[in-house]
DRENDO-1510 file (C-alpha; in Angstrom, 1 decimal, always signed):
<recs>
REC; n; res; u; v; w
REC; 1; MET; -12.6; +249.0; +145.4 .
REC; 2; ARG; -9.7; +247.0; +146.8 .
REC; 3; ASP; -7.5; +244.8; +144.7 .
REC; 4; TYR; -9.2; +241.5; +144.6 .
REC; 5; LEU; -6.1; +239.8; +143.1 .
REC; 6; CYS; -4.2; +240.0; +146.4 .
REC; 7; GLY; -5.4; +236.6; +147.4 .
REC; 8; MET; -8.8; +235.9; +149.1 .
REC; 9; ARG; -9.7; +233.1; +151.6 .
REC; 10; ILE; -13.1; +231.6; +150.8 .
REC; 11; LEU; -14.9; +229.2; +153.1 .
REC; 12; GLY; -17.9; +227.5; +151.3 .
REC; 13; ILE; -20.6; +225.8; +153.4 .
REC; 14; GLY; -23.4; +223.6; +151.9 .
REC; 15; ASP; -25.1; +220.3; +151.9 .
REC; 16; THR; -23.6; +218.7; +148.8 .
REC; 17; LEU; -20.9; +221.1; +147.5 .
REC; 18; ASP; -23.3; +222.6; +144.9 .
REC; 19; LEU; -21.0; +225.5; +144.2 .
REC; 20; GLY; -18.0; +223.4; +143.4 .
REC; 21; ALA; -17.6; +224.9; +139.9 .
REC; 22; MET; -17.4; +228.4; +141.6 .
REC; 23; TYR; -14.7; +227.2; +143.9 .
REC; 24; LEU; -12.7; +225.9; +141.1 .
REC; 25; GLN; -12.8; +229.2; +139.3 .
REC; 26; LEU; -11.7; +231.0; +142.5 .
REC; 27; LEU; -8.8; +228.6; +142.9 .
REC; 28; ALA; -7.8; +229.1; +139.3 .
REC; 29; ARG; -7.7; +232.9; +140.0 .
REC; 30; GLY; -5.2; +232.4; +142.8 .
REC; 31; HIS; -7.4; +232.3; +145.9 .
REC; 32; GLN; -7.6; +229.9; +148.7 .
REC; 33; VAL; -10.7; +227.8; +149.1 .
REC; 34; ARG; -11.9; +225.4; +151.7 .
REC; 35; ALA; -15.3; +223.8; +151.6 .
REC; 36; CYS; -17.5; +222.0; +154.2 .
REC; 37; ILE; -20.3; +219.6; +153.5 .
REC; 38; ASP; -22.5; +220.4; +156.5 .
REC; 39; MET; -24.5; +217.2; +156.7 .
REC; 40; GLU; -23.8; +213.6; +157.4 .
REC; 41; ASP; -23.7; +212.1; +153.9 .
REC; 42; ALA; -20.9; +209.7; +153.1 .
REC; 43; ASP; -21.6; +209.9; +149.4 .
REC; 44; ALA; -21.6; +213.7; +149.2 .
REC; 45; ALA; -18.3; +213.7; +151.1 .
REC; 46; GLY; -16.5; +212.4; +148.0 .
REC; 47; ILE; -17.5; +215.3; +145.7 .
REC; 48; MET; -14.5; +217.3; +144.4 .
REC; 49; ALA; -12.1; +214.9; +146.1 .
REC; 50; GLY; -8.6; +215.8; +144.9 .
REC; 51; MET; -9.8; +219.1; +143.5 .
REC; 52; VAL; -11.0; +221.3; +146.4 .
REC; 53; GLU; -9.8; +221.1; +150.0 .
REC; 54; ILE; -12.7; +219.7; +152.0 .
REC; 55; VAL; -12.8; +220.3; +155.8 .
REC; 56; PRO; -15.0; +218.3; +158.2 .
REC; 57; ASP; -16.0; +221.2; +160.4 .
REC; 58; TRP; -16.6; +224.8; +159.2 .
REC; 59; GLU; -16.6; +226.4; +162.6 .
REC; 60; SER; -13.0; +225.3; +163.2 .
REC; 61; GLN; -12.2; +227.3; +160.0 .
REC; 62; LEU; -13.5; +230.7; +161.2 .
REC; 63; GLY; -10.1; +231.7; +162.5 .
REC; 64; TRP; -8.6; +231.0; +159.1 .
REC; 65; VAL; -11.2; +233.3; +157.4 .
REC; 66; GLU; -10.9; +236.0; +160.1 .
REC; 67; ALA; -7.1; +236.1; +159.7 .
REC; 68; ALA; -7.6; +237.3; +156.1 .
REC; 69; GLY; -9.4; +240.4; +157.2 .
REC; 70; ARG; -11.2; +242.1; +154.4 .
REC; 71; GLU; -10.0; +239.3; +152.0 .
REC; 72; GLY; -11.9; +236.6; +154.0 .
REC; 73; PHE; -15.4; +235.5; +152.8 .
REC; 74; ILE; -17.9; +232.8; +153.9 .
REC; 75; VAL; -20.2; +231.6; +151.1 .
REC; 76; PHE; -23.4; +229.6; +152.0 .
REC; 77; GLU; -25.0; +227.4; +149.3 .
REC; 78; THR; -28.3; +226.8; +151.0 .
REC; 79; ALA; -31.6; +228.4; +152.0 .
REC; 80; HIS; -31.7; +226.9; +155.5 .
REC; 81; HIS; -28.6; +228.4; +157.1 .
REC; 82; GLY; -29.9; +231.9; +157.3 .
REC; 83; ALA; -29.9; +232.3; +161.1 .
REC; 84; VAL; -26.3; +231.1; +161.1 .
REC; 85; GLN; -25.4; +233.7; +158.4 .
REC; 86; ASP; -27.0; +236.5; +160.4 .
REC; 87; ALA; -25.1; +235.5; +163.5 .
REC; 88; LEU; -21.8; +235.4; +161.6 .
REC; 89; ARG; -22.4; +238.8; +160.1 .
REC; 90; ALA; -23.1; +240.2; +163.6 .
REC; 91; ARG; -19.6; +238.9; +164.5 .
REC; 92; GLY; -18.0; +240.9; +161.7 .
REC; 93; PHE; -17.6; +238.2; +159.0 .
REC; 94; GLN; -18.3; +238.9; +155.3 .
REC; 95; VAL; -21.0; +236.4; +154.5 .
REC; 96; ILE; -22.7; +235.9; +151.1 .
REC; 97; GLY; -25.7; +233.7; +150.5 .
REC; 98; GLY; -28.9; +234.9; +152.1 .
REC; 99; SER; -30.3; +235.5; +155.6 .
REC; 100; ALA; -33.0; +234.0; +157.9 .
REC; 101; TYR; -35.5; +236.3; +156.2 .
REC; 102; GLY; -34.4; +235.0; +152.8 .
REC; 103; ASP; -34.8; +231.4; +154.0 .
REC; 104; ARG; -38.4; +232.1; +155.0 .
REC; 105; LEU; -39.2; +233.8; +151.7 .
REC; 106; GLU; -38.2; +230.6; +149.9 .
REC; 107; ALA; -39.4; +227.9; +152.3 .
REC; 108; ASP; -42.7; +229.4; +153.5 .
REC; 109; ARG; -44.4; +229.8; +150.2 .
REC; 110; GLY; -47.5; +231.5; +151.7 .
REC; 111; PHE; -45.2; +234.1; +153.4 .
REC; 112; GLY; -43.3; +234.7; +150.1 .
REC; 113; GLN; -46.5; +235.3; +148.3 .
REC; 114; GLN; -47.7; +237.7; +151.0 .
REC; 115; VAL; -44.5; +239.7; +150.9 .
REC; 116; MET; -44.6; +240.0; +147.1 .
REC; 117; ARG; -48.2; +241.2; +147.2 .
REC; 118; ALA; -47.3; +243.7; +149.9 .
REC; 119; CYS; -44.6; +245.0; +147.5 .
REC; 120; GLY; -47.3; +245.6; +144.8 .
REC; 121; MET; -46.8; +242.5; +142.7 .
REC; 122; ARG; -49.8; +240.7; +141.1 .
REC; 123; THR; -49.5; +237.3; +142.6 .
REC; 124; ALA; -51.4; +234.2; +141.5 .
REC; 125; GLU; -54.2; +233.2; +143.8 .
REC; 126; THR; -52.6; +231.1; +146.5 .
REC; 127; HIS; -54.1; +229.1; +149.3 .
REC; 128; ALA; -52.0; +227.9; +152.2 .
REC; 129; PHE; -53.1; +224.9; +154.3 .
REC; 130; ASP; -51.9; +223.2; +157.5 .
REC; 131; SER; -53.3; +219.8; +156.5 .
REC; 132; PHE; -54.0; +217.8; +153.3 .
REC; 133; GLN; -57.5; +217.3; +154.5 .
REC; 134; ALA; -58.1; +221.0; +154.5 .
REC; 135; ALA; -56.6; +221.2; +151.0 .
REC; 136; LEU; -58.8; +218.4; +149.8 .
REC; 137; GLU; -61.9; +220.1; +151.2 .
REC; 138; HIS; -61.0; +223.3; +149.3 .
REC; 139; LEU; -60.4; +221.4; +146.1 .
REC; 140; HIS; -63.9; +219.8; +146.5 .
REC; 141; ASP; -65.6; +223.1; +147.0 .
REC; 142; HIS; -63.5; +225.0; +144.3 .
REC; 143; PRO; -62.4; +222.5; +141.6 .
REC; 144; ALA; -59.9; +223.9; +139.2 .
REC; 145; ARG; -56.4; +223.4; +137.9 .
REC; 146; TYR; -53.8; +224.1; +140.6 .
REC; 147; VAL; -50.1; +223.7; +141.3 .
REC; 148; TYR; -49.3; +221.9; +144.5 .
REC; 149; LYS; -46.1; +222.8; +146.5 .
REC; 150; PRO; -45.1; +221.6; +149.9 .
REC; 151; SER; -44.2; +224.5; +152.2 .
REC; 152; GLY; -41.1; +224.4; +154.4 .
REC; 153; GLY; -37.4; +223.6; +153.9 .
REC; 154; GLY; -35.9; +220.3; +152.7 .
REC; 155; PHE; -38.4; +219.5; +150.0 .
REC; 156; ALA; -37.0; +218.7; +146.5 .
REC; 157; SER; -38.4; +220.2; +143.3 .
REC; 158; GLY; -39.8; +216.8; +142.4 .
REC; 159; ARG; -42.5; +217.1; +145.1 .
REC; 160; THR; -44.2; +219.9; +143.0 .
REC; 161; PHE; -47.2; +218.7; +141.1 .
REC; 162; VAL; -48.9; +220.6; +138.3 .
REC; 163; GLY; -52.6; +219.7; +137.8 .
REC; 164; GLU; -53.9; +219.2; +134.3 .
REC; 165; LEU; -57.6; +218.5; +134.7 .
REC; 166; SER; -60.1; +221.4; +135.2 .
REC; 167; ASP; -62.2; +219.4; +137.7 .
REC; 168; GLY; -59.1; +218.8; +139.8 .
REC; 169; ARG; -59.4; +215.0; +139.8 .
REC; 170; ASP; -55.7; +214.5; +139.2 .
REC; 171; MET; -54.8; +216.9; +141.9 .
REC; 172; ARG; -57.2; +215.2; +144.4 .
REC; 173; ALA; -55.6; +211.8; +143.7 .
REC; 174; TYR; -52.1; +213.2; +144.2 .
REC; 175; LEU; -53.0; +215.0; +147.5 .
REC; 176; GLN; -54.5; +211.8; +148.8 .
REC; 177; LEU; -51.3; +209.9; +147.9 .
REC; 178; GLN; -49.2; +212.6; +149.6 .
REC; 179; ALA; -51.4; +212.4; +152.7 .
REC; 180; ARG; -50.9; +208.7; +153.0 .
REC; 181; ARG; -47.2; +208.8; +152.5 .
REC; 182; TRP; -46.4; +212.0; +154.5 .
REC; 183; PRO; -43.5; +211.4; +157.0 .
REC; 184; SER; -44.6; +210.9; +160.6 .
REC; 185; GLY; -43.8; +213.9; +162.8 .
REC; 186; VAL; -43.4; +216.3; +159.9 .
REC; 187; PRO; -46.0; +219.1; +159.9 .
REC; 188; GLU; -48.4; +219.0; +156.9 .
REC; 189; ARG; -47.9; +222.5; +155.3 .
REC; 190; LEU; -48.7; +223.1; +151.7 .
REC; 191; VAL; -50.0; +225.6; +149.1 .
REC; 192; LEU; -52.3; +225.2; +146.2 .
REC; 193; MET; -51.6; +227.9; +143.6 .
REC; 194; GLU; -53.8; +229.0; +140.8 .
REC; 195; ARG; -52.3; +227.5; +137.6 .
REC; 196; LEU; -51.5; +230.3; +135.1 .
REC; 197; THR; -50.6; +229.9; +131.5 .
REC; 198; GLY; -48.2; +232.2; +129.7 .
REC; 199; VAL; -44.5; +232.7; +129.4 .
REC; 200; GLU; -42.5; +231.3; +132.3 .
REC; 201; VAL; -39.5; +233.6; +132.9 .
REC; 202; GLY; -37.3; +234.3; +135.8 .
REC; 203; VAL; -35.5; +237.5; +136.9 .
REC; 204; GLY; -32.5; +237.5; +139.2 .
REC; 205; ALA; -29.9; +239.8; +140.7 .
REC; 206; TYR; -27.2; +240.1; +143.3 .
REC; 207; PHE; -28.2; +242.1; +146.5 .
REC; 208; ASP; -25.4; +243.7; +148.5 .
REC; 209; GLY; -27.4; +244.3; +151.7 .
REC; 210; THR; -28.5; +247.8; +150.6 .
REC; 211; ARG; -29.3; +247.6; +146.9 .
REC; 212; PHE; -29.2; +245.4; +143.8 .
REC; 213; LEU; -26.1; +245.2; +141.7 .
REC; 214; GLN; -26.8; +245.8; +138.0 .
REC; 215; PRO; -27.6; +244.4; +135.6 .
REC; 216; ALA; -30.2; +241.9; +136.5 .
REC; 217; CYS; -30.7; +238.7; +134.4 .
REC; 218; LEU; -33.6; +237.0; +132.7 .
REC; 219; ASP; -33.8; +233.2; +132.6 .
REC; 220; TRP; -35.9; +230.5; +130.9 .
REC; 221; GLU; -35.7; +227.2; +132.9 .
REC; 222; HIS; -36.4; +223.6; +131.9 .
REC; 223; LYS; -37.2; +221.5; +135.0 .
REC; 224; ARG; -38.6; +218.3; +133.4 .
REC; 225; LEU; -36.3; +215.4; +132.9 .
REC; 226; PHE; -37.1; +214.6; +129.3 .
REC; 227; PRO; -37.4; +216.7; +126.1 .
REC; 228; GLY; -40.8; +218.2; +125.4 .
REC; 229; ASP; -41.3; +218.9; +129.1 .
REC; 230; LEU; -42.1; +215.2; +129.8 .
REC; 231; GLY; -41.3; +213.2; +132.9 .
REC; 232; GLU; -40.5; +214.0; +136.5 .
REC; 233; MET; -39.6; +217.4; +137.9 .
REC; 234; THR; -35.9; +217.8; +138.6 .
REC; 235; CYS; -33.9; +220.6; +140.2 .
REC; 236; GLU; -33.3; +221.8; +136.6 .
REC; 237; MET; -32.1; +220.3; +133.3 .
REC; 238; GLY; -31.0; +223.5; +131.6 .
REC; 239; THR; -31.6; +227.2; +131.2 .
REC; 240; LEU; -31.2; +230.0; +128.8 .
REC; 241; VAL; -30.0; +233.3; +130.3 .
REC; 242; THR; -29.2; +236.9; +129.3 .
REC; 243; PHE; -28.2; +240.1; +131.2 .
REC; 244; ARG; -30.0; +242.2; +128.6 .
REC; 245; HIS; -33.6; +243.4; +128.2 .
REC; 246; SER; -34.2; +242.8; +132.0 .
REC; 247; GLN; -35.0; +246.4; +133.1 .
REC; 248; ARG; -38.8; +246.3; +132.9 .
REC; 249; LEU; -39.3; +242.9; +134.4 .
REC; 250; PHE; -36.8; +243.7; +137.2 .
REC; 251; ALA; -38.6; +247.0; +138.0 .
REC; 252; GLU; -41.9; +245.2; +138.3 .
REC; 253; THR; -40.6; +242.3; +140.5 .
REC; 254; LEU; -37.3; +242.3; +142.3 .
REC; 255; GLY; -36.9; +246.0; +142.1 .
REC; 256; ARG; -39.9; +246.4; +144.4 .
REC; 257; MET; -38.2; +244.3; +147.2 .
REC; 258; VAL; -35.3; +246.5; +148.1 .
REC; 259; GLU; -36.7; +247.7; +151.4 .
REC; 260; PRO; -37.8; +244.3; +152.8 .
REC; 261; LEU; -34.5; +242.6; +151.7 .
REC; 262; ARG; -32.5; +245.4; +153.3 .
REC; 263; ALA; -34.5; +245.1; +156.5 .
REC; 264; GLY; -34.1; +241.4; +156.4 .
REC; 265; GLY; -30.3; +241.5; +156.2 .
REC; 266; TYR; -30.2; +239.8; +152.9 .
REC; 267; ARG; -26.9; +239.6; +151.0 .
REC; 268; GLY; -26.5; +237.3; +147.9 .
REC; 269; TYR; -28.3; +236.2; +144.7 .
REC; 270; ILE; -32.1; +236.1; +144.6 .
REC; 271; ASN; -34.5; +235.1; +141.8 .
REC; 272; ILE; -38.2; +235.4; +141.2 .
REC; 273; ASN; -39.8; +232.9; +138.8 .
REC; 274; THR; -42.8; +234.5; +137.0 .
REC; 275; ILE; -45.6; +233.9; +134.5 .
REC; 276; VAL; -46.1; +236.7; +132.0 .
REC; 277; ASP; -49.4; +236.9; +130.1 .
REC; 278; GLU; -51.7; +239.5; +128.6 .
REC; 279; THR; -52.7; +240.8; +132.1 .
REC; 280; GLY; -49.2; +241.4; +133.4 .
REC; 281; VAL; -46.4; +239.6; +135.3 .
REC; 282; HIS; -47.3; +237.2; +138.1 .
REC; 283; PRO; -44.6; +236.1; +140.5 .
REC; 284; LEU; -44.7; +232.4; +141.4 .
REC; 285; GLU; -41.9; +231.8; +143.9 .
REC; 286; LEU; -38.6; +233.1; +145.2 .
REC; 287; THR; -35.2; +231.3; +145.2 .
REC; 288; SER; -33.2; +232.9; +148.0 .
REC; 289; ARG; -29.7; +231.6; +147.3 .
REC; 290; PHE; -27.5; +230.8; +144.3 .
REC; 291; GLY; -29.4; +228.8; +141.8 .
REC; 292; TYR; -28.2; +225.5; +140.4 .
REC; 293; PRO; -27.3; +225.4; +137.5 .
REC; 294; GLY; -28.1; +229.1; +137.3 .
REC; 295; PHE; -24.9; +230.3; +138.9 .
REC; 296; ALA; -22.7; +228.4; +136.4 .
REC; 297; ILE; -24.6; +229.7; +133.4 .
REC; 298; LEU; -24.4; +233.3; +134.6 .
REC; 299; GLN; -20.6; +232.7; +135.1 .
REC; 300; ALA; -20.4; +232.2; +131.4 .
REC; 301; LEU; -21.7; +235.8; +130.8 .
REC; 302; GLN; -20.0; +237.6; +133.7 .
REC; 303; GLN; -16.8; +239.3; +132.7 .
REC; 304; SER; -16.2; +239.9; +136.4 .
REC; 305; GLY; -15.0; +236.9; +138.3 .
REC; 306; TRP; -16.7; +235.7; +141.5 .
REC; 307; ASP; -13.9; +237.3; +143.5 .
REC; 308; GLU; -14.9; +240.8; +142.2 .
REC; 309; LEU; -18.6; +240.1; +142.7 .
REC; 310; PHE; -18.0; +239.0; +146.3 .
REC; 311; GLN; -16.2; +242.3; +146.9 .
REC; 312; ARG; -19.0; +244.2; +145.2 .
REC; 313; MET; -21.6; +242.5; +147.5 .
REC; 314; THR; -19.6; +243.5; +150.6 .
REC; 315; ALA; -17.9; +246.8; +149.8 .
REC; 316; GLY; -20.8; +249.1; +150.8 .
REC; 317; PRO; -21.9; +252.3; +148.9 .
REC; 318; GLY; -19.4; +254.1; +146.8 .
REC; 319; GLN; -18.7; +255.4; +143.3 .
REC; 320; ALA; -17.4; +252.1; +142.1 .
REC; 321; HIS; -20.3; +250.4; +143.7 .
REC; 322; GLU; -22.8; +252.4; +141.6 .
REC; 323; GLN; -21.4; +251.2; +138.3 .
REC; 324; PRO; -22.8; +248.0; +136.7 .
REC; 325; PHE; -20.5; +245.0; +136.8 .
REC; 326; ALA; -19.1; +243.8; +133.5 .
REC; 327; THR; -21.3; +241.3; +131.5 .
REC; 328; ARG; -21.3; +240.1; +127.9 .
REC; 329; ASP; -24.0; +240.9; +125.4 .
REC; 330; GLY; -26.2; +238.1; +124.1 .
REC; 331; PHE; -27.1; +234.8; +125.7 .
REC; 332; ALA; -25.7; +231.8; +127.5 .
REC; 333; LEU; -27.2; +228.4; +127.5 .
REC; 334; GLY; -26.5; +225.7; +130.1 .
REC; 335; VAL; -27.3; +222.0; +129.7 .
REC; 336; VAL; -27.1; +219.6; +132.7 .
REC; 337; LEU; -25.3; +216.3; +131.9 .
REC; 338; THR; -26.5; +213.5; +134.2 .
REC; 339; VAL; -26.2; +209.8; +134.7 .
REC; 340; PRO; -28.8; +207.3; +136.1 .
REC; 341; PRO; -30.6; +207.3; +138.4 .
REC; 342; PHE; -30.8; +211.1; +138.5 .
REC; 343; PRO; -32.9; +212.8; +139.8 .
REC; 344; TYR; -33.1; +210.0; +142.4 .
REC; 345; THR; -30.4; +208.6; +144.6 .
REC; 346; ALA; -31.4; +204.9; +145.1 .
REC; 347; GLY; -29.0; +202.6; +143.3 .
REC; 348; TYR; -26.6; +205.3; +142.2 .
REC; 349; GLY; -23.6; +203.6; +143.9 .
REC; 350; ALA; -24.1; +200.4; +141.8 .
REC; 351; LEU; -25.3; +202.1; +138.6 .
REC; 352; SER; -23.1; +205.1; +137.9 .
REC; 353; LYS; -20.7; +206.1; +140.7 .
REC; 354; GLY; -17.1; +206.1; +139.6 .
REC; 355; LEU; -17.7; +206.2; +135.9 .
REC; 356; PRO; -14.9; +207.8; +133.8 .
REC; 357; ILE; -15.4; +211.2; +132.2 .
REC; 358; VAL; -13.5; +211.5; +129.0 .
REC; 359; PHE; -13.0; +214.5; +126.6 .
REC; 360; ASP; -12.3; +214.7; +122.9 .
REC; 361; PRO; -8.6; +215.3; +122.1 .
REC; 362; GLY; -9.7; +218.6; +120.5 .
REC; 363; LEU; -11.2; +220.1; +123.7 .
REC; 364; THR; -9.7; +223.6; +124.0 .
REC; 365; GLU; -9.1; +225.8; +127.0 .
REC; 366; LEU; -12.1; +227.8; +126.1 .
REC; 367; ASP; -14.2; +224.6; +126.1 .
REC; 368; ARG; -12.9; +223.7; +129.5 .
REC; 369; ALA; -13.9; +227.1; +130.9 .
REC; 370; HIS; -17.5; +226.2; +129.9 .
REC; 371; LEU; -17.5; +222.8; +131.7 .
REC; 372; HIS; -18.9; +223.5; +135.2 .
REC; 373; LEU; -18.2; +220.4; +137.2 .
REC; 374; GLY; -20.7; +219.0; +139.7 .
REC; 375; GLU; -20.7; +215.6; +141.4 .
REC; 376; VAL; -17.2; +214.6; +140.3 .
REC; 377; ALA; -13.8; +213.7; +141.8 .
REC; 378; THR; -10.4; +212.6; +140.6 .
REC; 379; GLU; -9.1; +209.1; +141.1 .
REC; 380; ALA; -5.5; +208.3; +140.0 .
REC; 381; GLY; -5.6; +211.3; +137.8 .
REC; 382; GLN; -8.9; +210.3; +136.1 .
REC; 383; LEU; -12.0; +212.5; +136.4 .
REC; 384; VAL; -14.9; +210.3; +137.5 .
REC; 385; THR; -18.5; +210.6; +138.7 .
REC; 386; ALA; -19.0; +211.0; +142.4 .
REC; 387; GLY; -21.6; +212.2; +144.9 .
REC; 388; SER; -25.1; +210.8; +145.5 .
REC; 389; MET; -27.4; +211.2; +142.5 .
REC; 390; GLY; -25.5; +211.7; +139.2 .
REC; 391; TYR; -25.4; +215.4; +138.6 .
REC; 392; VAL; -22.2; +215.4; +136.5 .
REC; 393; MET; -21.7; +218.8; +135.1 .
REC; 394; VAL; -23.3; +221.9; +133.4 .
REC; 395; VAL; -22.0; +222.6; +129.9 .
REC; 396; THR; -22.5; +226.2; +128.7 .
REC; 397; GLY; -22.2; +228.1; +125.5 .
REC; 398; CYS; -22.5; +231.7; +124.6 .
REC; 399; GLY; -23.4; +233.8; +121.6 .
REC; 400; PRO; -24.8; +237.2; +120.5 .
REC; 401; THR; -28.1; +235.4; +119.8 .
REC; 402; ALA; -30.0; +232.6; +121.5 .
REC; 403; GLU; -29.6; +230.5; +118.4 .
REC; 404; GLU; -25.8; +230.8; +118.5 .
REC; 405; ALA; -25.6; +230.2; +122.3 .
REC; 406; ILE; -27.6; +227.0; +121.8 .
REC; 407; ASP; -25.4; +225.8; +119.0 .
REC; 408; ASP; -22.3; +226.6; +121.0 .
REC; 409; ALA; -23.4; +224.7; +124.1 .
REC; 410; TYR; -24.5; +221.6; +122.3 .
REC; 411; GLY; -21.4; +221.6; +120.1 .
REC; 412; ARG; -19.3; +221.6; +123.2 .
REC; 413; LEU; -21.4; +219.0; +125.0 .
REC; 414; ARG; -20.7; +216.5; +122.2 .
REC; 415; LYS; -17.0; +216.6; +123.2 .
REC; 416; VAL; -17.8; +215.2; +126.6 .
REC; 417; HIS; -18.2; +211.4; +127.0 .
REC; 418; VAL; -19.6; +209.6; +130.1 .
REC; 419; PRO; -21.0; +206.1; +130.0 .
REC; 420; ASN; -24.8; +206.3; +130.0 .
REC; 421; GLY; -24.6; +210.1; +130.1 .
REC; 422; ARG; -27.9; +211.8; +129.2 .
REC; 423; TYR; -29.2; +215.4; +128.8 .
REC; 424; ARG; -32.2; +217.2; +127.2 .
REC; 425; ASN; -31.6; +218.2; +123.6 .
REC; 426; ASP; -34.2; +220.9; +123.5 .
REC; 427; ILE; -33.0; +223.5; +126.0 .
REC; 428; GLY; -33.9; +227.0; +124.7 .
REC; 429; GLN; -36.1; +225.8; +121.8 .
REC; 430; ARG; -39.3; +227.0; +123.4 .
REC; 431; PHE; -37.8; +230.5; +123.6 .
REC; 432; LEU; -37.1; +230.4; +119.9 .
REC; 433; THR; -40.5; +229.1; +118.8 .
REC; 434; GLU; -42.9; +230.7; +121.3 .
REC; 435; ASP; -41.6; +232.8; +124.2 .
REC; 436; ARG; -39.5; +235.4; +122.5 .
REC; 437; GLU; -42.2; +236.6; +120.2 .
REC; 438; ARG; -44.9; +236.6; +122.8 .
REC; 439; LEU; -42.7; +238.6; +125.3 .
REC; 440; ARG; -41.9; +241.1; +122.5 .
REC; 441; ARG; -45.6; +241.5; +121.6 .
REC; 442; LEU; -46.4; +242.1; +125.3 .
REC; 443; GLY; -43.6; +244.6; +125.7 .
REC; 444; TRP; -41.5; +242.7; +128.2 .
REC; 445; TYR; -38.5; +241.9; +126.0 .
</recs>
């Protein structure tokens, strides 16, 4: 493997600079980074101002990347630039992020379920519809508890609705509301998925175009805004992760997808969220891109830097390629620190944009390495909130046990001060009280 310390050039492309913390680590390791926010959003344009070089047009930077040869990389943050990624790879660029095939796996939920079934996974019963009326008719004929998810790109996690009533009355009311409010000109495409109960656990790994790098990780997400899994769905409020004990779950899920991912030109991180119960493991959905805040929490356990992982994902087969990349034992916990009106955008400019972010005097260099900055910028030397919705940072902690990782993360979080800052105070607790023992009893952990 070539010397990754010789100085890479990385061009990051996304909608809202979601991988800003990754770019800061690469800069700290001596590499050159340029990032492009590939959408017209004046608020997003201010993210990482004064910290990362922002360019207005990524296509004009291709020569800069190409001039670096094997040290030039393009990193995509999204799951809707797949066709562009495929075209750039065909031109000889080293591209990490996904592919057009990966985009479809995530956005077209019915297709994703079909692929996972074809790979031998035991999927939840899923019904795809091209109209809300058809979904409502199905619900009338087959009342039950379902999970509603819109199918297609551009839909936020908050659009997901989890039904609670066995006769489907709450789901019926929600679908009727969605039908009335659906944007004109946007196709009505959705799925109703059988609601399963069990341990929700994800498994993720890096795919290099041919095979998965090892080890894979396990994660336990918390998507609701408030402690106790109350409130609206968010992109994610925090996660517990480990690179250990993943072999069996990986073999039964992602490990079955090597051939379709290889054929689909995929190269990047991919994750399957599952439900594990007494009957087995049931894949729910695919995330075909770096996860947020997942990438930052994994960073806390990866002894290899992002530069080395980029090279591993583009180096091709070889002896070094066969070896696992270096990871720490134990767990990492990540907690998302936000300000109002997260997870919404309306009113953010008046409520929270430009707030100062201040740290305890005793904040150490180790502490700083565990602060993964999000929608922030520097103004006159002061770190402040920026962006469009109040996703301030992810604070991580590590430890040989989940308990120690939790204590480490929350102890560090108390050293960060933002006016009206808020976070969930129970990330990882469900794993301690319920999930860990159940997974052990079922033989998955």
